[in-house]
Every structure is written in C-alpha cells, then in structure tokens.
C-alpha positions, 0 to 999 in steps of 0.5 A: 543473151541469158540473164539471171535473177537470184531469189531467197526462199523467204519469198517462195510463195510469191516467186512460185506465183510469178513463175507459174503466171509467167510474169516479173515484177518491176520494182519502184526505182526508189526501193532499190537497195543501193541508197545512192541510186540516181545520184548525179551531178547536174552540170546542165543547171549550172550552165543555165544559170550562166545563160539565164541573164541573156535568154531567160525564156529559153532556159526556163523551158529547158529547166522544166524539161530537165526537172520532168526527166529527173522526177521520172524516176518516181514512177519507173520500174526496174528489173535487175538481173546478173549476167552470171549464175556463178557469183558467190557474193550474189548467192550469199546476198540475194539467195539467202546464203546459198539456200535460195535459187537462181532463175535463168531467162532468155533476156531478149525474149524477156524484154519483148512486149507481148502486145501487138503492135509493140509498145516500146516502153522498155529500155535495157541498161548495162549497169556502168560502175564508176569511182564517182557519181556521174555528171549530166551534161547538155550533150547527154540529152542528145544520146538517150542511152547515155542519159538513161544510163547516167540517171538509172544505171550507174553505180559505184565500183563496190557493186561491180561484182554483181555484173548487173543488167537492168530492164527499165519500164515506164512504170513499176508493177507486173509484166507478163512474158512469153513462157519460152523466156523462162529457161532454167532454175539453179538451186543453191547448194543449201536449198532445202529439198522441200523447196526444190520439189515445190518449184519443180512440181509447180513448173511441171509442164513448162520447158524448164531445166533444173540444176543443183549448184555446189562449190568445189574448191573455188569453182561452181559446178552445176549438176543437171537434175531434171527437165520439165516439158510443155504437154503439147504434141511435138513435131517430127523434126525429120519432116522439116527444116526451119529457116527463120528471121526475127524482128521486134514486132513479129516472128517470120518463119521460113520452112522447108517441108520435106515430105514429097507427098502431103495433103492440105489438111496435113499442112494445116495441122503442121502449121497449127502445131508449129505455132504452138511449139515455136512461135512466141508472138504474132507470126508469119509463116511461109512453107516451101517444098523440098525442091526449093533452092535453100541458098536463095531462101536464106538471103534477104528478099530485097537482094533477090533478082526477079528470076530468083524470086519467081523460082522460089515462088514455084516451090511455095506451098502455103503461107499464113500472114497476119491472120489465121487464114492459110493461103495455098499457092495456086499451083497446088490448088488443083489437087488435095495432095502432091 
C-alpha cells in the first residue's frame, strides 16, 4: 500500500532535513488540527456507576485502568497520511494552495521497526468517519483495533475527503525508516522551480521518482520529471531469479542463481551486493543452482515431503542466516567452482 504526506513549502528546511535523514515526525495527539480529536462518549463509566453499590472494589480497578488508557493520548504520537496524492482539498489545505509538495511512502515499510527484534509499539488506524462522536462500551476493551480507532482514529464526516490513514506510536517524536520506504515526490502545480530543484538535489542518490502535478479540467495529471538513484553497484538481473517471503521481523530471500559456473568468491560478492540493493532489514538468504525445481521452492517448507526437501537440498549452493557468515553446502565444498 502507498500513502501520501502533503507538505507546505513554509517548512521546506525542516522537511529537507527529515527526508535526507530518513525519518518522520510523530506529532503529539493534542496538537492535531481537529479540535474534536479524541472526543468519545463514555458508556463504561455509566455502567460502572450502576454496578458500584454491589462490587466497588472491582469497579475501582476497571475505572483506574480506563482512566490510564484515556490519558494515554497525552503521550502518543500520530503520523497522518492520505491514501491518494490526487485530492484537491488536500493540496489546498496542507500543501499551501498547490505551492507545496506531496511525499509518497511505501506504507508497510514505513510502519516497520528498524530495530531487531521488533519492538511492536506501532498501530495502524484507518480513520473512521461518522456523523456523531463514538461511544466506548465494555465490549470495545476486548477488541484492541476497535478501541484504538474509537479513541484515536474517529473523525466527523466533514473530514472524510482526507481519506486519512494513521500510524500511532506510543510516544511522539522522530522515528527513522529504511530509505526504501521513500518512493516519490509530487510537486504541486504552483510549486516554485527553486523549491523543486532543492528537493531533487537533496535527494540525489536516493531511489526516488519525481512528478509534477497539474489539474486538467477536473482531472489530476502527474508528469514524470526525473528519478534519483542510489549510488551503488547494481546486480545483473539476468543472472538470478528472486523468490522471497517476508515476515515482520526479518526478510527471507530464496534465490535461484543462474550461471552454470561460479566460484565461492563470486557467490560471496553476489550476496554482499544483493543485501545492499534488496534487503531493508535483518535478512536470511538461501541460494540454489539453476537445476532446482522452482515449483517446490515456491511452496511453504512445512508442506514439503522428505523427498522434496532432500531434492532441494541437493541444489542448495549456500546460505547466510542471522549473521555475516556465509555457509556453503558440503557438496560444493570440494572445489572452488562448479
């Protein structure tokens, strides 16, 4: 999923700094521009008032827990984005009447924690738009997503045009992300050339595409104006085929290495270059020769029979798991090339 952050040129210096430092800023919840943020009808306390005469000790514990959760909004941080870069009102209200720009992120990568192991202090909320403020009930406590959405992700219908998605973090402030999360910059129709050039120059050496947006009638048009590239040595894609499975903590890469002849040093160089170009966090890598059955590799390991597993192992060249050490399979250790 892609998500978009509209920005005004009034804060260009600050935005250039965060873009080049690969970080975003989670704003304190109480600084958001909607004065009605976080307003909820509390049906839980009303219910506890009825129960109090019969079980005061139990209700006190629930009240304390509820108050702790409700006051949590004083410390959380919010990063708000839109699901589209083609929203006229967003360009007017958040990008200084089309004079600013819009940042495109890979939303999933932006949400990932760079630390290992995963800290799990981030929640994603698709903002819910309603006619009235939500009511928190005792049932909501059992569903974290519903509870958080009512508290920190519900707005009145007049805001619906924003198509907002939020990342909620347990504290406000900066958070770094992997450079691959930054995908593109869209310049507004009235964005000054000097501002465009500064952004393009600052992001030279990043894998970022640049577009100039203008409105033709009632339709947005995005013209491609250029692309930055990381200054790294790129792998020859003819030489390998990538089969990958991701999980929240590490990236698992299964690769078919196509050349029939190779040396160990070539495989080592290949793995090191591959990690620079493709890995965005802790990675495990398995490399197989071109004679392996691709259809078996594409299946989940737990579904393989013993014969299928043994057959793929015959074609495994090397692996690198949880460390920088590259282990070559025994049947390839006799010589330095195959």
